[in-house]
N, CA, C and O atoms as a MOPAC input file, in Angstrom:
PM7 MOZYME 1SCF
protein

 N     -0.89600 1     3.27700 1    53.40700 1
 C      0.40400 1     2.77200 1    53.00600 1
 C      0.23800 1     2.05200 1    51.67200 1
 O     -0.75300 1     1.34900 1    51.47700 1
 N      1.17500 1     2.21000 1    50.76200 1
 C      1.15900 1     1.55300 1    49.46000 1
 C      2.48700 1     0.86600 1    49.23000 1
 O      3.47900 1     1.15700 1    49.89800 1
 N      2.49300 1    -0.05900 1    48.26800 1
 C      3.72800 1    -0.74400 1    47.93000 1
 C      4.26800 1    -0.14400 1    46.65200 1
 O      3.50800 1     0.27200 1    45.77800 1
 N      5.58400 1    -0.10000 1    46.54600 1
 C      6.21000 1     0.43100 1    45.34000 1
 C      7.30500 1    -0.50600 1    44.88700 1
 O      8.18100 1    -0.88600 1    45.66500 1
 N      7.24700 1    -0.87500 1    43.62400 1
 C      8.28900 1    -1.69500 1    43.02500 1
 C      8.69900 1    -1.01400 1    41.74300 1
 O      7.86100 1    -0.75600 1    40.87900 1
 N      9.95500 1    -0.72500 1    41.61000 1
 C     10.50800 1    -0.08500 1    40.41500 1
 C      9.70500 1     1.14900 1    39.99300 1
 O      9.40600 1     1.32500 1    38.81200 1
 N      9.36600 1     1.98200 1    40.93900 1
 C      8.69500 1     3.22700 1    40.60300 1
 C      7.21000 1     3.09800 1    40.37100 1
 O      6.55200 1     4.11500 1    40.15400 1
 N      6.63800 1     1.89600 1    40.40300 1
 C      5.20000 1     1.73500 1    40.23800 1
 C      4.50800 1     2.06100 1    41.55500 1
 O      5.01800 1     1.76200 1    42.63500 1
 N      3.36700 1     2.66500 1    41.44500 1
 C      2.62200 1     3.02600 1    42.63800 1
 C      2.11600 1     1.78400 1    43.35600 1
 O      2.19400 1     1.73500 1    44.58300 1
 N      1.60300 1     0.78500 1    42.65900 1
 C      1.12000 1    -0.44100 1    43.27500 1
 C     -0.21700 1    -0.25000 1    43.94500 1
 O     -0.85100 1     0.79800 1    43.82000 1
 N     -0.63200 1    -1.26500 1    44.64900 1
 C     -1.91800 1    -1.21100 1    45.33100 1
 C     -1.69300 1    -0.98500 1    46.81000 1
 O     -0.66700 1    -1.39400 1    47.35300 1
 N     -2.63600 1    -0.34100 1    47.46400 1
 C     -2.46100 1    -0.10300 1    48.90000 1
 C     -2.47600 1    -1.42000 1    49.68100 1
 O     -3.19400 1    -2.35000 1    49.31400 1
 N     -1.69900 1    -1.50000 1    50.73700 1
 C     -1.69200 1    -2.67100 1    51.61200 1
 C     -2.92900 1    -2.64300 1    52.48500 1
 O     -3.38100 1    -1.57300 1    52.89200 1
 N     -3.49300 1    -3.83900 1    52.78200 1
 C     -4.68200 1    -3.83800 1    53.63800 1
 C     -4.30500 1    -3.43300 1    55.05500 1
 O     -3.23000 1    -3.76900 1    55.55100 1
 N     -5.20200 1    -2.71400 1    55.68500 1
 C     -4.96500 1    -2.29100 1    57.06400 1
 C     -5.52400 1    -3.29900 1    58.05000 1
 O     -5.18400 1    -3.27100 1    59.23300 1
 N     -6.38200 1    -4.19200 1    57.56900 1
 C     -6.97300 1    -5.19800 1    58.43400 1
 C     -7.00700 1    -6.52100 1    57.68100 1
 O     -7.29200 1    -6.55100 1    56.48300 1
 N     -6.71600 1    -7.61400 1    58.38100 1
 C     -6.74700 1    -8.94000 1    57.76500 1
 C     -7.99800 1    -9.64600 1    58.24900 1
 O     -8.22600 1    -9.77200 1    59.45200 1
 N     -8.80400 1   -10.10500 1    57.30900 1
 C    -10.02900 1   -10.81700 1    57.66600 1
 C     -9.70600 1   -12.26700 1    57.99900 1
 O     -8.90700 1   -12.90400 1    57.31300 1
 N    -10.31500 1   -12.77800 1    59.03300 1
 C    -10.15900 1   -14.17100 1    59.42200 1
 C    -11.08900 1   -15.03200 1    58.58000 1
 O    -12.19600 1   -14.62200 1    58.23100 1
 N    -10.61000 1   -16.25200 1    58.25900 1
 C    -11.40200 1   -17.18100 1    57.46400 1
 C    -12.24300 1   -18.02600 1    58.40600 1
 O    -11.74000 1   -18.54100 1    59.40400 1
 N    -13.50900 1   -18.16700 1    58.09200 1
 C    -14.40600 1   -19.01300 1    58.88000 1
 C    -14.10200 1   -20.46500 1    58.51100 1
 O    -14.38500 1   -20.88100 1    57.38800 1
 N    -13.52100 1   -21.25700 1    59.45100 1
 C    -13.11100 1   -22.62800 1    59.15800 1
 C    -14.28400 1   -23.55200 1    58.91600 1
 O    -14.11300 1   -24.62700 1    58.34000 1
 N    -15.46800 1   -23.15700 1    59.34100 1
 C    -16.62400 1   -24.01900 1    59.08200 1
 C    -17.01700 1   -23.98800 1    57.61700 1
 O    -17.74700 1   -24.86500 1    57.15500 1
 N    -16.54200 1   -22.98800 1    56.87500 1
 C    -16.88400 1   -22.86900 1    55.45800 1
 C    -15.74800 1   -23.32400 1    54.53500 1
 O    -15.90000 1   -23.29900 1    53.31400 1
 N    -14.62100 1   -23.73600 1    55.10300 1
 C    -13.47900 1   -24.15500 1    54.27700 1
 C    -13.60200 1   -25.62800 1    53.94900 1
 O    -14.24400 1   -26.37400 1    54.68800 1
 N    -12.99700 1   -26.06000 1    52.85400 1
 C    -13.03800 1   -27.48600 1    52.51800 1
 C    -12.34700 1   -28.32400 1    53.59500 1
 O    -11.53100 1   -27.81500 1    54.36400 1
 N    -12.67900 1   -29.60100 1    53.63800 1
 C    -12.14000 1   -30.51100 1    54.64300 1
 C    -10.62000 1   -30.55100 1    54.65200 1
 O    -10.01000 1   -30.58900 1    55.72000 1
 N    -10.00800 1   -30.54400 1    53.48800 1
 C     -8.54700 1   -30.67100 1    53.43600 1
 C     -7.84500 1   -29.48800 1    54.07000 1
 O     -6.69200 1   -29.61000 1    54.48300 1
 N     -8.50700 1   -28.34900 1    54.15700 1
 C     -7.89400 1   -27.17800 1    54.79700 1
 C     -7.80500 1   -27.36100 1    56.29500 1
 O     -6.95300 1   -26.74700 1    56.93800 1
 N     -8.65700 1   -28.18500 1    56.86700 1
 C     -8.65700 1   -28.40700 1    58.31100 1
 C     -7.71600 1   -29.51800 1    58.74400 1
 O     -7.44700 1   -29.67100 1    59.93500 1
 N     -7.20900 1   -30.30100 1    57.78800 1
 C     -6.27900 1   -31.38000 1    58.12000 1
 C     -4.87500 1   -30.82600 1    58.32400 1
 O     -4.51800 1   -29.80100 1    57.74300 1
 N     -4.08400 1   -31.49800 1    59.14600 1
 C     -2.69500 1   -31.03400 1    59.30700 1
 C     -1.92900 1   -31.16400 1    57.99200 1
 O     -2.21400 1   -32.03800 1    57.17500 1
 N     -0.96100 1   -30.28600 1    57.80700 1
 C     -0.18800 1   -30.25800 1    56.56300 1
 C      0.65000 1   -31.51800 1    56.39100 1
 O      0.87700 1   -31.96000 1    55.26400 1
 N      1.10800 1   -32.09600 1    57.48400 1
 C      1.97100 1   -33.27900 1    57.43200 1
 C      1.24500 1   -34.43000 1    58.11800 1
 O      0.66600 1   -34.26200 1    59.19200 1
 N      1.28200 1   -35.58500 1    57.49500 1
 C      0.65600 1   -36.76200 1    58.08300 1
 C      1.40700 1   -37.14600 1    59.35000 1
 O      2.60700 1   -36.88900 1    59.45100 1
 N      0.73300 1   -37.75000 1    60.31100 1
 C      1.43500 1   -38.16600 1    61.52500 1
 C      2.55600 1   -39.14900 1    61.18900 1
 O      2.42500 1   -39.99600 1    60.30700 1
 N      3.64500 1   -39.00900 1    61.91000 1
 C      4.81900 1   -39.84000 1    61.64300 1
 C      4.53900 1   -41.29200 1    62.00200 1
 O      3.92800 1   -41.58500 1    63.03000 1
 N      4.99200 1   -42.19200 1    61.14500 1
 C      4.88900 1   -43.62200 1    61.40600 1
 C      6.24200 1   -44.09600 1    61.90700 1
 O      7.26400 1   -43.45700 1    61.65500 1
 N      6.24900 1   -45.19300 1    62.60000 1
 C      7.52400 1   -45.72600 1    63.06300 1
 C      8.18900 1   -46.47000 1    61.90800 1
 O      7.52400 1   -47.13900 1    61.11700 1
 N      9.49100 1   -46.34500 1    61.82700 1
 C     10.26000 1   -47.03000 1    60.79800 1
 C     10.51000 1   -48.46700 1    61.22900 1
 O     10.57500 1   -48.77700 1    62.41900 1
 N     10.64900 1   -49.33600 1    60.23400 1
 C     10.89700 1   -50.74800 1    60.51300 1
 C     11.89700 1   -51.26800 1    59.49500 1
 O     11.81200 1   -50.96100 1    58.30600 1
 N     12.82800 1   -52.04400 1    59.97100 1
 C     13.84700 1   -52.61900 1    59.09900 1
 C     13.79900 1   -54.12700 1    59.23800 1
 O     13.76200 1   -54.65700 1    60.34900 1
 N     13.79900 1   -54.81100 1    58.11100 1
 C     13.87600 1   -56.26500 1    58.12300 1
 C     15.20800 1   -56.66700 1    57.50500 1
 O     15.56700 1   -56.19900 1    56.42500 1
 N     15.93300 1   -57.53000 1    58.19200 1
 C     17.24000 1   -57.96700 1    57.72900 1
 C     17.10600 1   -59.38000 1    57.18600 1
 O     16.56800 1   -60.26300 1    57.85500 1
 N     17.59400 1   -59.58900 1    55.97400 1
 C     17.49200 1   -60.90900 1    55.35500 1
 C     18.43300 1   -61.89800 1    56.03600 1
 O     19.34100 1   -61.50700 1    56.77000 1
 N     18.20200 1   -63.17500 1    55.78100 1
 C     19.07200 1   -64.21500 1    56.34000 1
 C     20.48700 1   -64.08400 1    55.79400 1
 O     21.45500 1   -64.34300 1    56.51000 1
 N     20.61400 1   -63.68200 1    54.52700 1
 C     21.94700 1   -63.50500 1    53.93700 1
 C     22.70100 1   -62.38100 1    54.64400 1
 O     23.89100 1   -62.51200 1    54.93300 1
 N     22.01200 1   -61.28300 1    54.92000 1
 C     22.65600 1   -60.15900 1    55.60700 1
 C     23.06100 1   -60.55700 1    57.02200 1
 O     24.12100 1   -60.15600 1    57.50500 1
 N     22.22100 1   -61.34200 1    57.68300 1
 C     22.55300 1   -61.82000 1    59.02400 1
 C     23.78400 1   -62.71600 1    58.98400 1
 O     24.65700 1   -62.61400 1    59.84600 1
 N     23.85500 1   -63.59400 1    57.98600 1
 C     25.01000 1   -64.48000 1    57.83700 1
 C     26.29000 1   -63.67200 1    57.59500 1
 O     27.32700 1   -63.94800 1    58.19700 1
 N     26.20800 1   -62.68700 1    56.72100 1
 C     27.37800 1   -61.84900 1    56.42300 1
 C     27.81800 1   -61.10400 1    57.68100 1
 O     29.01300 1   -60.99700 1    57.95400 1
 N     26.86500 1   -60.59400 1    58.44100 1
 C     27.20200 1   -59.88600 1    59.67400 1
 C     27.90300 1   -60.80900 1    60.65600 1
 O     28.87400 1   -60.40500 1    61.29500 1
 N     27.42800 1   -62.03700 1    60.78700 1
 C     28.07200 1   -63.00100 1    61.68800 1
 C     29.48100 1   -63.33800 1    61.21300 1
 O     30.39600 1   -63.48500 1    62.02400 1
 N     29.65500 1   -63.46200 1    59.89400 1
 C     30.98800 1   -63.76600 1    59.34600 1
 C     31.95800 1   -62.61400 1    59.62100 1
 O     33.11000 1   -62.84000 1    59.99200 1
 N     31.49100 1   -61.40100 1    59.43900 1
 C     32.35100 1   -60.22800 1    59.68900 1
 C     32.73100 1   -60.16200 1    61.16300 1
 O     33.88100 1   -59.87200 1    61.49500 1
 N     31.77000 1   -60.43000 1    62.05300 1
 C     32.08100 1   -60.43400 1    63.48700 1
 C     33.09600 1   -61.51500 1    63.83000 1
 O     33.98600 1   -61.28500 1    64.64800 1
 N     32.97700 1   -62.69100 1    63.21700 1
 C     33.92100 1   -63.78100 1    63.48100 1
 C     35.32200 1   -63.39800 1    63.03100 1
 O     36.30500 1   -63.71200 1    63.70200 1
 N     35.41000 1   -62.72200 1    61.89900 1
 C     36.72100 1   -62.28400 1    61.40300 1
 C     37.34500 1   -61.29200 1    62.37200 1
 O     38.54200 1   -61.36200 1    62.65100 1
 N     36.53800 1   -60.36800 1    62.88600 1
 C     37.06700 1   -59.37000 1    63.81400 1
 C     37.48100 1   -59.98300 1    65.15000 1
 O     38.37600 1   -59.46400 1    65.81700 1
 N     36.83900 1   -61.08200 1    65.54600 1
 C     37.16200 1   -61.72300 1    66.82000 1
 C     38.34400 1   -62.68400 1    66.71900 1
 O     38.93800 1   -63.03600 1    67.73900 1
 N     38.69100 1   -63.11000 1    65.51900 1
 C     39.79100 1   -64.03500 1    65.31700 1
 C     41.11300 1   -63.26700 1    65.37900 1
 O     41.25400 1   -62.22600 1    64.73800 1
 N     42.06700 1   -63.76700 1    66.13600 1
 C     43.36200 1   -63.06000 1    66.19500 1
 C     44.05800 1   -63.08300 1    64.84000 1
 O     43.93100 1   -64.03900 1    64.07500 1
 N     44.78800 1   -62.02200 1    64.56300 1
 C     45.48800 1   -61.90500 1    63.27600 1
 C     46.58600 1   -62.96300 1    63.14800 1
 O     46.84300 1   -63.45700 1    62.05000 1
 N     47.22600 1   -63.31000 1    64.24500 1
 C     48.29800 1   -64.31100 1    64.23600 1
 C     47.90000 1   -65.48000 1    65.12900 1
 O     47.43000 1   -65.29600 1    66.25100 1
 N     48.09900 1   -66.68400 1    64.60500 1
 C     47.84800 1   -67.87500 1    65.41800 1
 C     49.18200 1   -68.33300 1    65.99400 1
 O     49.98300 1   -68.99500 1    65.33300 1
 N     49.38300 1   -67.96200 1    67.22800 1
 C     50.65900 1   -68.23700 1    67.89500 1
 C     50.97700 1   -69.72400 1    67.93000 1
 O     52.14700 1   -70.09600 1    67.84300 1
 N     49.96800 1   -70.58800 1    68.05600 1
 C     50.23400 1   -72.02700 1    68.10900 1
 C     50.82300 1   -72.51500 1    66.78800 1
 O     51.72800 1   -73.35000 1    66.79200 1
 N     50.33000 1   -72.01500 1    65.66500 1
 C     50.86300 1   -72.42500 1    64.35900 1
 C     52.26900 1   -71.85500 1    64.13300 1
 O     53.12300 1   -72.51900 1    63.54600 1
 N     52.50000 1   -70.64900 1    64.59300 1
 C     53.83300 1   -70.03600 1    64.44800 1
 C     54.85600 1   -70.82000 1    65.26000 1
 O     55.96100 1   -71.08400 1    64.78700 1
 N     54.48700 1   -71.19000 1    66.47800 1
 C     55.39300 1   -71.96600 1    67.33400 1
 C     55.69300 1   -73.32500 1    66.71500 1
 O     56.84100 1   -73.77000 1    66.72000 1
 N     54.65600 1   -73.99500 1    66.17500 1
 C     54.85300 1   -75.31100 1    65.55400 1
 C     55.73300 1   -75.19800 1    64.31200 1
 O     56.56800 1   -76.07200 1    64.07800 1
 N     55.56700 1   -74.14800 1    63.51200 1
 C     56.38500 1   -73.96600 1    62.30800 1
 C     57.84200 1   -73.68600 1    62.68300 1
 O     58.76200 1   -74.21000 1    62.05500 1
 N     58.04400 1   -72.85800 1    63.70700 1
 C     59.41800 1   -72.56800 1    64.15100 1
 C     60.10300 1   -73.83700 1    64.65900 1
 O     61.28500 1   -74.05900 1    64.39400 1
 N     59.35600 1   -74.66500 1    65.39000 1
 C     59.91900 1   -75.91500 1    65.91100 1
 C     60.28100 1   -76.86500 1    64.76400 1
 O     61.34700 1   -77.48100 1    64.77300 1
 N     59.36800 1   -76.97800 1    63.76100 1
 C     59.63300 1   -77.85800 1    62.61900 1
 C     60.82900 1   -77.34900 1    61.82100 1
 O     61.62400 1   -78.14700 1    61.32600 1
 N     60.96400 1   -76.05300 1    61.69300 1
 C     62.10800 1   -75.47000 1    60.97300 1
 C     63.40500 1   -75.74500 1    61.72800 1
 O     64.42300 1   -76.09100 1    61.12800 1
 N     63.35700 1   -75.58900 1    63.04000 1
 C     64.55300 1   -75.84400 1    63.85300 1
 C     64.92900 1   -77.32600 1    63.83400 1
 O     66.11400 1   -77.65900 1    63.85000 1
 N     63.93900 1   -78.22000 1    63.79900 1
 C     64.19600 1   -79.65900 1    63.76700 1
 C     64.62100 1   -80.13800 1    62.38000 1
 O     65.13300 1   -81.24900 1    62.23700 1
 N     64.41300 1   -79.31500 1    61.37000 1
 C     64.76000 1   -79.70800 1    60.01200 1
 C     63.67800 1   -80.53900 1    59.33400 1
 O     63.92500 1   -81.15100 1    58.29600 1
 N     62.48000 1   -80.56400 1    59.91400 1
 C     61.40700 1   -81.36100 1    59.32100 1
 C     60.47000 1   -80.53100 1    58.44700 1
 O     59.58900 1   -81.08900 1    57.79200 1
 N     60.63800 1   -79.24700 1    58.42700 1
 C     59.76200 1   -78.38500 1    57.63700 1
 C     60.21200 1   -78.38600 1    56.18300 1
 O     61.36600 1   -78.07400 1    55.88800 1
 N     59.30500 1   -78.73700 1    55.27200 1
 C     59.57700 1   -78.67600 1    53.83600 1
 C     60.38700 1   -79.82300 1    53.28900 1
 O     60.92500 1   -79.70000 1    52.18900 1
 N     60.50700 1   -80.94200 1    53.99900 1
 C     61.29500 1   -82.06200 1    53.49700 1
 C     60.57900 1   -82.84000 1    52.40900 1
 O     61.22500 1   -83.40500 1    51.52700 1
 N     59.25200 1   -82.88000 1    52.45700 1
 C     58.51400 1   -83.68300 1    51.49100 1
 C     57.53000 1   -82.79000 1    50.73000 1
 O     56.35700 1   -82.67600 1    51.08700 1
 N     58.04700 1   -82.16000 1    49.66900 1
 C     57.23800 1   -81.23400 1    48.88200 1
 C     56.08900 1   -81.94900 1    48.17700 1
 O     55.01000 1   -81.37400 1    48.03100 1
 N     56.29400 1   -83.18000 1    47.74100 1
 C     55.23900 1   -83.94300 1    47.07500 1
 C     54.07400 1   -84.21900 1    48.00400 1
 O     52.91600 1   -84.10900 1    47.60100 1
 N     54.37400 1   -84.57800 1    49.25000 1
 C     53.31900 1   -84.83800 1    50.23300 1
 C     52.55000 1   -83.55500 1    50.55800 1
 O     51.33100 1   -83.58000 1    50.72800 1
 N     53.26200 1   -82.45000 1    50.64100 1
 C     52.62200 1   -81.15700 1    50.87900 1
 C     51.68900 1   -80.79100 1    49.71900 1
 O     50.56500 1   -80.34200 1    49.94300 1
 N     52.15800 1   -80.98400 1    48.48200 1
 C     51.33700 1   -80.68500 1    47.30100 1
 C     50.08700 1   -81.55700 1    47.28500 1
 O     48.99800 1   -81.06200 1    46.99600 1
 N     50.22300 1   -82.84200 1    47.58800 1
 C     49.06300 1   -83.73700 1    47.63200 1
 C     48.05600 1   -83.29500 1    48.70200 1
 O     46.84700 1   -83.32100 1    48.47300 1
 N     48.56100 1   -82.89500 1    49.85700 1
 C     47.67900 1   -82.46400 1    50.94500 1
 C     46.93300 1   -81.18100 1    50.54900 1
 O     45.75100 1   -81.03000 1    50.85900 1
 N     47.61900 1   -80.26400 1    49.86800 1
 C     46.97000 1   -79.02900 1    49.41200 1
 C     45.88700 1   -79.31600 1    48.37600 1
 O     44.79700 1   -78.74600 1    48.42500 1
 N     46.20100 1   -80.20600 1    47.44000 1
 C     45.22500 1   -80.56700 1    46.39700 1
 C     44.01400 1   -81.24900 1    47.01700 1
 O     42.87500 1   -80.95000 1    46.65700 1
 N     44.26200 1   -82.16800 1    47.95100 1
 C     43.15600 1   -82.85600 1    48.62100 1
 C     42.28300 1   -81.87000 1    49.39600 1
 O     41.05600 1   -81.95700 1    49.37500 1
 N     42.92600 1   -80.95100 1    50.06500 1
 C     42.18600 1   -79.95700 1    50.84700 1
 C     41.34700 1   -79.05100 1    49.94000 1
 O     40.19500 1   -78.76000 1    50.26100 1
 N     41.90100 1   -78.60700 1    48.82900 1
 C     41.18700 1   -77.71100 1    47.92700 1
 C     40.05700 1   -78.41400 1    47.19600 1
 O     39.05800 1   -77.77400 1    46.86600 1
 N     40.17900 1   -79.70500 1    46.93200 1
 C     39.13500 1   -80.43900 1    46.19200 1
 C     38.07700 1   -81.02700 1    47.11300 1
 O     37.05900 1   -81.52300 1    46.63000 1
 N     38.28400 1   -80.98800 1    48.40900 1
 C     37.31000 1   -81.52600 1    49.35700 1
 C     36.19100 1   -80.51400 1    49.57200 1
 O     36.41800 1   -79.44200 1    50.13300 1
 N     34.97200 1   -80.85700 1    49.12300 1
 C     33.83200 1   -79.94500 1    49.22500 1
 C     33.21200 1   -79.90000 1    50.60600 1
 O     32.39400 1   -79.02200 1    50.88300 1
 N     33.57200 1   -80.80900 1    51.46700 1
 C     32.94500 1   -80.86800 1    52.79400 1
 C     33.57300 1   -79.89200 1    53.75900 1
 O     33.00800 1   -79.66400 1    54.82900 1
 N     34.70400 1   -79.30800 1    53.44400 1
 C     35.39100 1   -78.38600 1    54.36900 1
 C     34.99200 1   -76.98800 1    54.14100 1
 O     35.47300 1   -76.08800 1    54.83100 1

């Protein structure tokens, strides 16, 4: 049997395949092609842990605080909501400038 490519006669195919004596091959030929798999390890930084805890807290917090809504509705009905804009502004400024909160 011979091989032919684009009309070329080519060389005959071997009828028998010789086995390689592994005792005569270099050491690297006897090693597996792929190194044994190592286990993966992940280390999470303290910052990543903190962010994960913050995200979980946000997901666990209800979107609406019913107690605050009820108190605001009551203050609006009583006419006490928004009567002292200056006091509200002072409280907001104090809250925003307080570094301990």
